[in-house]
C-alpha positions in Angstrom: 28.5 15.5 0.6 26.6 14.8 -2.8 25.8 11.4 -4.0 24.2 9.6 -6.9 22.0 6.9 -5.0 19.6 4.4 -6.1 16.3 3.5 -4.3 16.7 0.3 -2.6 13.2 0.2 -0.6 10.2 2.3 -0.2 8.2 2.4 3.2 5.3 4.6 4.1 7.8 7.0 6.0 11.3 6.7 4.3 13.1 5.8 1.0 15.9 3.5 1.8 19.0 4.5 -0.5 21.9 2.5 -1.8 25.0 4.6 -1.9 28.5 3.8 -3.7 31.0 1.3 -1.9 28.1 -0.7 -0.2 27.1 2.2 1.8 23.4 3.1 2.5 21.2 5.8 3.7 17.6 6.8 4.0 15.5 9.9 3.1 12.8 10.7 5.6 9.4 11.7 4.3 10.1 15.2 5.4 13.2 15.6 3.1 11.5 15.0 -0.1 10.4 18.7 -1.0 9.0 21.9 0.3 5.8 21.4 -1.6 5.3 17.8 -0.3 6.1 18.8 3.1 3.7 21.3 3.2 1.0 18.6 1.9 1.7 16.5 4.9 1.7 19.3 7.6 -1.8 20.1 6.0 -3.1 16.5 6.4 -1.6 16.5 9.9 -3.6 19.7 10.9 -6.8 18.8 9.4 -6.5 15.2 10.6 -8.0 13.8 7.6 -6.4 12.1 4.3 -5.7 14.7 1.3 -6.8 13.2 -1.9 -3.7 15.1 -3.5 -1.2 13.6 -0.9 0.2 10.5 -2.8 2.1 8.0 -0.8 5.9 7.5 -1.0 5.3 4.0 -2.6 3.2 5.2 -5.2 5.7 7.9 -6.0 9.0 6.1 -6.0 9.9 2.4 -7.1 13.0 0.4 -6.3 15.8 0.7 -8.7 15.3 4.5 -9.5 18.3 6.6 -9.4 18.1 10.0 -7.2 20.6 12.6 -6.4 20.6 13.1 -2.8 23.0 15.0 -0.1 23.8 13.9 3.3 22.2 15.8 6.0 23.8 13.9 9.1 25.5 11.0 10.0 24.7 9.6 13.6 25.7 6.4 15.7 22.9 4.0 16.2 22.4 1.9 19.5 23.8 -1.2 17.7 27.0 0.6 17.0 26.2 1.2 13.1 26.3 4.3 11.6 23.0 5.8 9.9 23.4 7.9 7.1 20.4 10.6 6.8 19.8 12.0 3.3 17.6 14.4 1.2 16.5 14.8 -2.2 15.0 18.3 -1.7 16.3 20.2 -4.7 16.9 23.2 -2.5 19.6 21.1 -0.7 20.7 19.1 -3.8 20.9 22.1 -6.2 22.0 24.7 -3.7 25.2 25.4 -5.7 23.2 26.5 -8.6 22.2 30.0 -9.1 19.7 31.5 -11.8 22.6 33.1 -13.9 24.4 29.8 -14.0 21.6 28.0 -15.6 22.3 26.9 -19.3 20.4 25.0 -22.0 21.3 21.3 -21.8 22.1 21.0 -18.2 20.6 17.8 -16.5 19.5 18.4 -12.9 17.1 17.0 -10.3 13.7 18.5 -9.9 10.4 17.7 -7.9 7.1 18.5 -9.2 5.5 21.3 -7.0 2.1 21.7 -8.6 0.1 20.4 -11.5 -1.2 23.1 -14.0 -3.6 23.4 -16.8 -0.7 23.1 -19.6 2.0 21.4 -17.5 3.5 21.1 -14.2 5.6 23.6 -12.2 9.1 22.2 -11.3 10.9 23.0 -8.0 14.8 22.8 -9.1 15.7 24.5 -5.7 17.3 27.6 -7.6 16.1 30.8 -6.0 14.6 33.4 -8.3 14.1 30.7 -11.0 10.8 29.4 -11.9 11.0 26.0 -14.1 7.9 25.0 -15.9 7.6 21.5 -17.6 5.1 21.4 -20.6 2.8 18.4 -20.9 4.1 17.4 -24.3 7.4 17.1 -22.8 6.4 14.7 -20.3 4.1 12.4 -22.1 6.5 9.6 -23.1 8.0 9.6 -19.6 4.4 9.3 -18.1 3.5 6.3 -20.5 6.6 4.6 -19.5 6.4 4.8 -15.8 2.6 3.8 -15.7 1.7 5.6 -12.6 -1.4 7.2 -13.7 -2.1 9.9 -16.3 -0.3 12.7 -14.6 2.7 13.5 -12.7 2.3 14.0 -9.0 3.4 16.4 -6.3 6.8 15.2 -4.9 7.9 13.3 -7.8 11.5 13.2 -8.4 12.4 13.8 -12.2 15.6 13.9 -14.4 15.1 17.2 -16.0 16.9 18.7 -19.2 17.0 22.4 -19.5 15.6 23.1 -22.9 15.2 27.1 -22.9 16.6 29.6 -20.4 14.9 33.2 -20.1 15.4 36.5 -18.4 18.8 35.4 -17.0 17.7 32.3 -15.6 14.5 33.5 -14.0 12.0 31.6 -16.4 13.3 28.1 -17.3 11.5 25.5 -19.7 12.4 21.7 -19.1 11.9 18.6 -20.7 12.0 14.8 -19.0 11.6 13.0 -22.3 13.3 10.0 -22.0 15.4 10.1 -25.0 16.6 13.3 -24.4 17.4 12.8 -20.9 19.4 9.7 -21.9 21.2 11.6 -24.7 22.2 14.6 -22.2 26.0 15.3 -21.7 27.5 17.8 -19.4 29.7 20.1 -21.3 32.4 22.9 -20.9 29.9 25.2 -22.3 27.5 24.8 -19.7 30.2 26.4 -17.1 30.3 23.9 -14.5 32.2 24.6 -11.2 33.1 22.5 -8.4 30.7 24.4 -6.2 27.7 23.3 -8.4 28.7 20.1 -10.0 26.0 17.5 -9.5 26.4 13.6 -9.2 24.7 11.7 -12.1 26.0 14.0 -14.9 27.6 12.1 -17.6 31.0 13.5 -18.9 33.5 12.8 -21.7 36.8 12.1 -19.5 40.5 11.3 -20.3 42.6 8.9 -18.5 45.5 10.3 -16.8 46.7 7.6 -14.7 45.7 3.8 -14.2 46.6 1.9 -10.8 45.7 -1.5 -9.7 43.1 -0.3 -7.3 41.7 2.8 -9.8 41.9 5.1 -12.3 42.7 9.2 -12.4 40.4 11.0 -15.0 40.3 14.6 -16.2 37.2 16.1 -17.4 35.4 19.5 -18.2 39.0 21.1 -18.8 39.5 21.8 -15.0 38.2 18.9 -13.0 40.1 15.7 -11.9 38.2 12.7 -10.7 39.1 9.1 -9.4 37.4 5.7 -10.5 38.2 3.2 -8.0 38.3 -0.9 -8.9 34.6 -1.3 -8.1 33.6 1.2 -10.7 35.6 0.0 -13.8 33.6 -1.5 -16.5 34.1 -5.3 -15.9 34.5 -5.9 -19.8 37.4 -3.6 -20.0 39.0 -3.4 -16.5 42.3 -4.7 -18.1 42.3 -2.4 -21.2 42.7 1.3 -19.8 45.4 3.4 -20.8 46.5 7.0 -20.3 45.1 9.6 -22.6 42.2 7.2 -23.4 38.9 9.3 -23.8 35.9 7.4 -22.0 32.4 8.2 -21.1 32.0 8.4 -17.0 29.1 9.1 -14.7 29.8 11.3 -11.5 29.0 9.2 -8.6 30.0 11.4 -5.6 31.2 14.9 -4.9 33.0 15.9 -1.3 32.9 19.7 -1.0 35.5 19.6 1.9 38.1 17.4 0.4 37.2 18.4 -3.3 37.4 14.7 -4.1 34.9 13.7 -7.4 34.2 10.0 -7.9 33.1 8.5 -10.8 32.1 5.2 -12.5 32.6 3.7 -15.9 29.7 1.0 -15.7 27.8 1.2 -18.6 24.2 1.1 -16.5 25.2 4.4 -15.2 26.3 6.2 -18.8 22.8 6.7 -19.7 20.9 9.0 -17.3 17.4 7.9 -16.5 18.3 4.3 -16.6 18.6 1.6 -13.8 21.5 -0.5 -12.4 21.3 -4.1 -12.7 19.7 -6.1 -9.8 20.2 -9.5 -8.3 17.9 -12.1 -8.9 15.8 -12.6 -5.7 16.9 -16.4 -5.7 20.5 -15.5 -5.4 19.9 -13.6 -2.1 21.0 -15.7 0.7 22.7 -18.2 -1.4 26.0 -19.8 -0.2 28.8 -20.1 -2.5 30.9 -23.1 -1.8 34.0 -21.8 -3.9 34.6 -18.0 -4.3 38.0 -16.8 -5.7 39.8 -14.0 -4.2 40.6 -11.1 -7.1 41.8 -8.3 -4.8 42.5 -7.9 -1.2 42.9 -4.3 0.6 43.7 -4.3 4.4 42.2 -1.2 5.0 38.6 -2.2 3.3 38.2 -5.9 2.5 38.4 -8.3 -0.4 36.8 -8.8 -4.0 35.9 -12.1 -5.0 34.8 -13.9 -8.2 31.6 -16.2 -7.7 31.1 -19.5 -9.2 28.8 -17.8 -11.9 31.8 -15.3 -12.8 30.1 -12.3 -11.1 32.1 -10.2 -8.5 31.2 -9.9 -4.8 32.7 -7.5 -2.3 33.4 -8.7 1.5 33.8 -5.9 4.1 36.8 -6.4 6.4 34.6 -7.3 9.3 33.0 -9.9 7.4 36.4 -11.8 6.4 36.8 -13.4 9.9 35.3 -14.2 13.1 36.8 -10.8 14.5 40.0 -8.6 13.3 42.4 -10.5 15.7 41.7 -13.7 13.8 42.2 -12.2 10.4 45.1 -13.9 8.3 45.7 -11.6 5.6 47.9 -14.4 3.7 44.6 -16.8 3.3 43.3 -13.8 0.8 46.1 -13.9 -1.6 44.9 -14.0 -5.3 43.5 -17.1 -6.3 42.6 -18.6 -2.6 39.4 -20.1 -2.5 36.6 -19.5 0.2 33.3 -20.4 1.1 30.9 -17.4 1.5 27.2 -16.4 1.7 25.5 -13.6 -0.1 24.1 -11.4 2.1 23.2 -8.2 0.4 23.3 -6.6 -2.9 25.0 -3.2 -4.0 22.9 -1.5 -6.5 25.1 1.5 -7.0 28.1 -0.9 -7.3 26.3 -3.9 -9.1 27.9 -6.1 -6.8 27.1 -8.8 -4.2 28.1 -8.2 -0.6 29.2 -11.5 0.8 30.2 -12.7 4.1 32.8 -15.4 5.3 31.6 -15.6 9.0 30.5 -19.2 9.6 27.5 -18.3 11.8 26.1 -15.9 9.2 26.8 -18.6 6.4 24.9 -21.1 8.7 22.3 -18.7 10.0 18.4 -19.9 9.5 17.3 -16.3 8.8 19.1 -13.4 6.8 16.4 -11.0 5.8 12.8 -10.5 6.5 11.9 -12.4 3.6 13.0 -15.6 4.9 10.8 -15.4 8.0 7.1 -16.6 7.5 4.1 -16.2 9.5 4.0 -19.1 12.3 7.8 -19.9 12.5 9.1 -20.6 15.5 12.3 -18.5 16.0 15.1 -18.0 18.5 16.2 -14.6 19.7 17.8 -12.3 22.1 16.3 -9.6 24.2 17.3 -6.2 22.4 15.4 -3.7 24.6 12.2 -3.2 26.7 10.2 -0.3 25.7 7.0 1.2 26.5 5.2 -0.7 23.6 6.7 -4.0 24.1 9.8 -6.1 23.9 12.2 -5.7 21.1 13.9 -9.1 20.0 17.1 -9.4 17.8 16.3 -12.5 15.8 19.4 -11.9 13.4 21.9 -9.3 12.2 19.6 -6.6 10.8 16.5 -8.5 11.7 14.4 -7.4 14.8 11.0 -8.1 16.0 8.3 -6.7 18.6 6.6 -8.7 21.4 3.7 -6.5 22.5 3.1 -6.4 26.0 0.1 -8.6 25.6 2.3 -11.3 24.2 5.4 -11.3 26.8 4.0 -14.0 28.9 0.9 -16.3 29.2 -0.6 -13.4 31.6 0.1 -9.9 31.0 2.8 -8.7 33.0 2.9 -5.3 35.0 6.9 -5.5 35.3 8.3 -7.4 32.4 11.8 -6.2 33.2 11.7 -8.3 36.2 11.3 -11.5 34.3 13.6 -10.4 31.2 16.8 -8.5 30.9 18.6 -7.3 27.6 20.7 -10.2 26.1 18.5 -13.2 27.3 17.6 -15.8 24.8 14.0 -15.9 24.0 11.8 -18.4 21.9 9.2 -17.0 20.1 6.5 -17.5 17.2 6.0 -15.3 14.3 2.5 -13.6 14.4 3.0 -11.2 11.7 5.7 -10.4 9.1 5.7 -7.7 6.7 9.3 -7.7 4.7 8.2 -4.6 2.7 7.6 -2.6 6.2 10.4 -4.3 7.8 7.5 -5.2 10.4 7.9 -8.2 12.5 5.5 -9.0 15.4 6.3 -12.0 17.7 4.7 -14.0 20.8 6.2 -15.6 23.9 3.1 -17.3 24.7 3.7 -21.0 25.3 0.2 -22.0 24.2 0.9 -20.6 21.0 4.5 -21.5 20.5 3.9 -25.2 21.5 0.5 -25.5 19.4 0.6 -28.5 16.9 -2.8 -27.2 15.3 -2.7 -25.5 11.9 -1.6 -21.9 11.7 -4.8 -19.6 10.6 -3.1 -16.6 8.7 -5.7 -15.8 6.2 -9.4 -16.0 5.9 -9.3 -18.1 2.9 -8.0 -21.0 5.0 -10.8 -20.6 7.7 -12.9 -23.8 6.5 -15.9 -24.7 8.6 -14.5 -27.6 11.2 -11.2 -26.1 11.3 -9.8 -26.2 14.9 -6.8 -23.9 15.5 -5.4 -22.0 18.6 -6.0 -18.3 18.8 -5.7 -15.5 21.7 -8.6 -13.5 23.1 -8.5 -9.5 22.5 -11.7 -8.5 23.7 -14.7 -10.1 26.0 -17.7 -8.4 26.4 -21.7 -9.0 26.8 -22.0 -10.4 23.0 -19.1 -13.0 23.2 -15.3 -12.8 22.7 -13.2 -11.7 19.6 -10.4 -13.9 19.0 -7.4 -13.2 17.0 -5.2 -15.4 14.8 -1.9 -14.9 12.7 -1.8 -11.8 10.1 -4.2 -9.9 12.1 -7.0 -12.4 11.2 -9.9 -12.1 13.6 -13.4 -13.9 14.3 -16.2 -13.6 16.9 -17.1 -16.2 19.3 -21.1 -15.2 19.9 -22.2 -15.6 23.5 -24.2 -18.9 22.6 -21.0 -20.5 21.5 -18.8 -19.8 24.6 -19.7 -22.8 26.3 -22.3 -25.6 26.6 -23.5 -23.8 29.8 -24.8 -20.3 29.8 -22.4 -17.7 30.6 -23.8 -14.4 32.0 -20.7 -12.1 31.9 -18.0 -13.4 29.4 -15.4 -10.7 30.5 -15.5 -12.5 33.8 -14.8 -15.8 32.2 -12.2 -14.6 29.3 -9.3 -12.5 29.7 -7.5 -10.2 27.3 -4.5 -12.2 26.0 -5.8 -15.8 26.9 -4.6 -18.3 24.6 -7.8 -20.3 23.4 -8.8 -23.3 21.2 -11.6 -22.8 18.9 -13.2 -24.1 15.8 -14.4 -22.3 12.7 -18.2 -22.3 12.0 -18.6 -20.1 9.1 -16.4 -17.7 7.2 -16.9 -15.1 4.5 -13.6 -14.3 3.3 -14.5 -11.2 1.1 -16.2 -9.6 3.7 -13.4 -10.8 6.2 -16.0 -12.4 8.7 -15.2 -15.0 10.7 -17.6 -17.0 13.0 -16.1 -19.3 15.5 -17.0 -21.7 18.6 -15.5 -22.7 21.8 -17.9 -25.7 21.6 -15.7 -28.2 19.9 -17.6 -31.1 20.3 -20.6 -29.7 18.4 -21.0 -29.8 14.5 -20.7 -26.6 13.0 -24.2 -24.9 13.0 -23.8 -23.3 9.9 -26.4 -20.3 9.3 -27.1 -21.6 5.7 -27.9 -25.1 7.0 -31.8 -25.4 6.8 -33.7 -26.4 10.2 -35.9 -28.7 8.5 -35.1 -31.9 6.6 -33.8 -30.5 3.5 -35.6 -31.3 0.2 -33.9 -33.0 -2.8 -31.9 -30.8 -5.1 -34.5 -28.8 -7.4 -33.6 -29.0 -11.2 -32.9 -25.5 -12.5 -36.4 -24.0 -13.0 -35.6 -20.5 -13.5 -33.5 -19.0 -16.3 -31.1 -16.1 -16.0 -33.0 -12.9 -16.6 -36.4 -14.3 -15.7 -38.7 -11.9 -13.6 -40.4 -13.0 -10.4 -42.2 -11.3 -7.4 -41.0 -12.3 -4.0 -42.0 -12.5 -0.6 -39.4 -11.7 2.5 -39.1 -15.0 4.8 -36.2 -14.3 6.8 -33.3 -11.5 7.1 -29.8 -13.1 7.1 -26.5 -11.4 7.6 -25.6 -11.9 4.0 -29.0 -10.8 2.6 -32.8 -11.6 2.4 -34.3 -15.0 2.3 -37.6 -15.0 0.1 -40.1 -17.3 -1.4 -41.0 -17.0 -5.1 -44.7 -16.2 -5.1 -45.6 -17.8 -8.5 -44.6 -21.2 -6.9 -46.8 -20.6 -3.8 -43.8 -20.0 -1.7 -42.3 -23.6 -2.2 -39.1 -22.1 -3.9 -36.7 -20.5 -1.7 -34.3 -18.1 -3.1 -31.7 -15.4 -1.7 -31.4 -11.7 -2.7 -27.8 -11.0 -1.3 -27.5 -7.6 0.3 -25.3 -6.2 -2.2 -28.4 -7.0 -4.7 -30.9 -4.9 -3.3 -30.1 -1.9 -5.3 -27.3 -0.4 -7.5 -26.3 2.0 -4.9 -23.8 0.7 -2.3 -25.2 3.5 0.2 -28.6 2.3 -0.1 -28.2 -1.5 0.0 -27.7 -1.5 3.7 -30.6 0.7 4.1 -33.1 -1.5 2.2 -31.8 -4.4 4.3 -32.6 -2.6 7.5 -36.0 -1.0 6.5 -37.3 -4.4 4.9 -39.3 -6.7 7.2 -40.7 -10.2 6.8 -43.7 -10.6 5.0 -43.0 -7.6 2.6 -43.4 -8.3 -1.1 -40.7 -7.2 -3.6 -42.2 -7.1 -7.2 -39.8 -7.7 -10.4 -36.9 -9.5 -9.2 -34.5 -10.8 -11.7 -33.3 -14.5 -11.3 -29.4 -13.9 -11.6 -28.4 -17.8 -10.9 -30.1 -21.2 -10.7 -27.1 -23.4 -9.7 -26.7 -25.2 -6.4 -28.9 -25.5 -3.7 -30.2 -21.9 -3.8 -31.5 -19.6 -6.4 -30.0 -16.2 -6.3 -31.7 -13.0 -7.2 -31.1 -9.3 -8.1 -32.9 -6.0 -7.6 -30.0 -4.1 -9.5 -31.9 -1.9 -12.1 -28.9 -1.4 -14.2 -28.1 -5.2 -14.3 -31.9 -6.3 -15.1 -31.9 -3.1 -17.9 -28.6 -4.9 -19.5 -30.1 -8.2 -19.6 -33.4 -7.3 -20.8 -31.7 -5.3 -23.7 -29.4 -8.1 -24.4 -26.3 -5.8 -23.5 -24.7 -8.9 -22.2 -22.4 -11.8 -23.1 -23.5 -15.6 -22.4 -20.0 -17.0 -23.0 -16.3 -15.9 -23.3 -16.4 -16.6 -27.1 -18.9 -13.5 -27.3 -16.7 -11.1 -25.7 -15.0 -8.4 -28.1 -12.4 -5.4 -27.1 -14.6 -2.1 -26.8 -17.7 -3.7 -25.5 -19.5 -2.2 -22.7 -20.7 -4.4 -20.1 -22.9 -4.0 -16.8 -21.9 -6.0 -13.9 -20.9 -6.0 -10.2 -17.5 -6.1 -8.3 -17.0 -9.8 -7.0 -13.8 -9.1 -5.2 -11.5 -5.9 -4.3 -7.7 -7.1 -4.5 -4.6 -4.7 -3.8 -3.9 -5.2 -7.6 -7.4 -4.4 -8.8 -10.9 -5.7 -8.9 -12.7 -8.8 -10.0 -16.0 -8.1 -11.9 -18.8 -10.3 -12.4 -21.5 -10.4 -15.1 -24.7 -12.0 -15.8 -24.3 -15.8 -17.2 -21.0 -16.1 -14.9 -18.8 -14.2 -17.1 -15.7 -12.7 -14.9 -12.7 -10.7 -15.6 -10.2 -8.2 -14.0 -9.9 -4.5 -14.0 -6.3 -3.7 -13.0 -5.3 -1.0 -10.7 -4.0 1.3 -13.5 -7.5 0.7 -15.2 -10.0 1.5 -12.3 -10.4 5.0 -11.9 -9.7 8.5 -13.7 -8.2 9.4 -10.3 -4.7 8.0 -9.2 -5.6 4.7 -7.1 -3.5 4.4 -3.8 -5.8 2.0 -2.4 -8.2 0.1 -4.2 -10.6 -0.3 -1.4 -11.1 3.5 -1.3 -12.6 3.1 -4.8 -15.0 0.0 -5.0 -16.8 -2.4 -2.7 -17.8 -5.9 -3.1 -21.3 -5.7 -4.9 -20.9 -2.2 -6.2 -22.4 -2.0 -9.6 -20.0 -1.0 -12.4 -20.0 -0.4 -16.1 -16.8 -1.8 -17.5 -15.2 -1.6 -21.0 -13.3 -4.5 -22.4 -9.6 -4.1 -22.9 -8.3 -7.3 -24.1 -9.0 -10.7 -23.9 -6.7 -14.1 -23.6 -8.4 -17.1 -25.3 -6.0 -19.6 -24.3 -6.2 -18.8 -20.6 -9.8 -17.5 -20.9 -9.0 -14.2 -19.2 -10.5 -11.0 -19.7 -9.1 -7.4 -18.9 -11.5 -4.5 -18.3 -11.4 -0.9 -18.0 -13.6 1.0 -15.3 -12.5 4.5 -15.8 -16.0 6.6 -16.1 -14.0 8.7 -19.1 -13.7 5.4 -21.0 -17.0 3.9 -20.0 -19.7 6.1 -21.2 -22.0 5.3 -24.1 -21.9 8.8 -25.4 -25.0 11.0 -23.8 -23.3 11.3 -20.0 -25.8 13.7 -19.2 -28.7 11.4 -19.8 -26.9 8.6 -18.0 -26.3 10.8 -15.2 -29.8 11.9 -15.0 -31.0 8.3 -15.2 -28.9 7.4 -12.3 -29.9 10.3 -10.1 -33.7 9.5 -10.8 -33.3 5.7 -9.9 -31.5 6.8 -6.5 -34.4 9.3 -5.6 -36.9 6.7 -6.4 -35.1 4.3 -4.1 -34.9 7.1 -1.2 -38.6 7.4 -1.7 -39.2 3.9 -1.1 -36.9 3.7 2.1 -38.5 6.8 3.4 -41.8 5.1 3.0 -40.6 1.8 4.8 -39.1 4.1 7.6 -42.4 5.8 8.3 -43.7 2.5 9.5 -41.1 1.7 12.0 -41.8 1.4 15.9 -40.8 4.8 16.6 -42.8 7.1 14.1 -41.5 10.5 15.2 -37.7 9.4 14.8 -38.6 8.1 11.5 -40.6 11.3 10.5 -37.4 13.0 11.8 -35.1 10.9 9.5 -37.2 11.5 6.6 -37.3 15.4 6.9 -33.5 15.7 7.1 -31.7 15.8 3.6 -28.3 16.9 2.9 -28.1 20.7 2.6 -30.8 21.3 5.1 -29.9 24.3 7.7 -30.9 23.2 11.5 -31.1 25.3 14.5 -29.1 22.9 17.0 -27.7 23.1 20.9 -24.3 21.9 21.4 -24.3 19.0 24.0 -20.6 18.3 24.3 -17.1 19.1 22.7 -14.6 16.0 22.7 -11.2 16.1 23.2 -10.6 15.2 19.7 -12.2 18.5 18.5 -15.6 16.8 17.3 -19.1 18.1 18.7 -22.2 16.2 19.7 -25.7 18.4 18.9 -29.3 18.1 20.2 -32.4 20.1 18.9 -36.0 19.6 18.3 -35.7 18.7 14.9 -33.5 15.7 16.0 -35.0 14.1 18.6 -33.7 10.7 19.4 -30.8 11.0 16.9 -27.0 11.1 17.3 -26.0 14.5 15.8 -22.1 15.3 15.2 -19.4 17.3 13.4 -15.7 16.5 13.1 -13.0 18.6 14.0 -12.6 19.8 10.6 -16.4 20.6 10.2 -16.3 22.4 13.5 -14.2 24.4 11.9 -12.3 27.7 13.7 -15.4 28.1 15.7 -15.0 28.2 19.7 -18.2 26.6 21.1 -19.2 25.0 24.3 -22.0 23.1 25.8 -25.4 25.0 25.7 -24.6 27.2 23.0 -27.2 27.8 20.0 -25.6 27.2 16.4 -26.7 27.1 13.0 -25.6 23.6 11.1 -26.0 22.2 7.6 -26.8 18.5 7.3 -24.0 16.7 5.4 -25.2 13.0 5.5 -28.1 11.0 7.1 -27.3 7.5 8.4 -30.7 5.9 8.8 -29.2 2.5 9.9 -27.4 4.0 12.8 -29.9 6.9 13.2 -26.8 9.3 13.0 -26.7 12.8 11.5 -23.4 14.3 10.3 -23.4 18.2 10.0 -21.0 21.3 9.3 -20.4 24.4 11.0 -18.4 25.8 8.6 -19.0 29.2 7.3 -18.1 28.7 3.6 -21.0 25.9 3.4 -23.4 27.7 5.2 -22.8 30.7 3.0 -23.5 28.7 0.1 -27.1 27.7 1.3 
């Protein structure tokens, strides 16, 4: 059966689809299209993320109309039916043949590949090749704002512009105005076997009944419009022979019943149905008026704001036996609660059941991290215990959290149907993910809930649970996956030789926050609650009086390394004879993220660093920078000192201050900051912002717009937009700077305690061919190697870079150096023939 549906939710592995008459179904990730499924299979086979594979959440948005076909209907464990759907054009358009294609037809297509002059579109018709030119896609691409190009797997409403060679070659358009104006006509020769949902037709009213209308359309077709799909503004004014515009909602090939809608939102293809405001979901309506009652289906109500709502038969009373039809005469008043919204019917779904009206939780969005909830044991599984919190809301209690101590046989303590009291550890409404705990120490805790790193202020005392106890200390976890380290010296006032013998996994503990770096998600904790926070930045000696600002931003100084800290290098300024202390953050040791950590590792106390720039002289600490690009920008006056100096089109050099899911915040010398939104971050499509930028990374940003009233500025970080003109010269300058820094690092490495290892690292460069001996082949397909040129180093190749070769311990092979990590003394190599041949 074919349906027109509307995307309700998008998760990592499926689309939840709203269907007509209050139904819903789901499209698994494997039922998008052939091209998308092939890319998924390739990613699974390689075991690595494919750059060209776009996630469902970046391809689809709630509110989008799609054509789909029912592939199966199954009964779930809770007795409800599960409708499995597919939007694959080969299934949806299976009734179409190449010879049946005609200009003006509207049908579904999915992008199968991106070409130089446009896109190949999979329309699911055997023997037919469909092409979408760039110019016919531009205004759609701009409107959906999902990057500069369409992506493989993207679902499109396509209008056939031209048909050649009896349908073997088809040219398409997804221009929004052309799609919205499309109309199915008799000249397009539609038949019952290839008729598609979503087609807009001109129809004639044949018969008007209390619960619907019968229509005729496209000469030989008849269809039904039920009472839920009449236009609310005209529902009392339909008459026989009246000509109306209608949209096909569903086609049942067995019963040959076609259902249509007269609602305005569906009469212009490419549009979206009206949505319910978020504040209405879960609202209790004290008085709703019965408009229609049907013994087989349920009742239609008019709510207090004049909108219509539908209650299924099972939601009209506690059970069917207690249902009293006389209570649902037209005009009767009832108390109800909005429990859902049918996008395809543009109608609220309500319940009159007392327990639902009084329920604390109705949807995942109602539940918050730290909430204490009541539930019933639903199932005991290998990963933990499933708990039903409310209708449609289930949570998981991992095995570690079923009791205060880990139970080997939880089924002896709990049975299906048992009432349990839980606390919410994590709630993700979008992913319908709810993680719970049954640990009494957490449930009964009156201390603050720590659910994000920003709340972890020094001195905060709270409860958490141990997830790891090792020789270095304990890792403690809190809510929303926040975790921190209790170092060995903070475990107790008395020395503890073996932490793993004192603390166990899952143990509830009370801790105090010593230090937190929210941007790096680093949290330092202590079990010594009576001691004051021993902050790393607190001076051991008696602090001096706060210094007046002495150094100007942009001033160059020579410094000497005093101490290496987790967040950078503590240095003294030489011209003040070491009396002024400053900090060079690790991220400011270089313009290159990859060399910052290397430099931090190689530099030692007593090293002198010339020409370091003052970046800030506020507060108790002077902040310095060695970023060449930032220093050059300040010295060449390519900077702004205040918001009033910022002009659209300016190119400014700065560094990433914070990476967020919606974009990155960029900071510049003199304290100016701004946001680069996700869509303006890269020329490539951005799925996860953290894959593209790191905190401290040097960037060149172009000013897009400013808001003087709110003192906000938006930036563009796309390389194509941020070049000053001579991109070749810029690239060579960056490469030259990189090689100079690598030379400096090699010189620093040569003085290490183990000169032979350092010498070996210095000789290893990407692209160098090595003769190695296989030491071990792991279960995941990766391999470890040894050799005379890599003595003391860890040499490894991933399964992908082992390739198709069958290797075993002791075998001699050739390998190509891919990357050298001097900090960890690791060398990554490849055995793939195509790389070795290029050498």
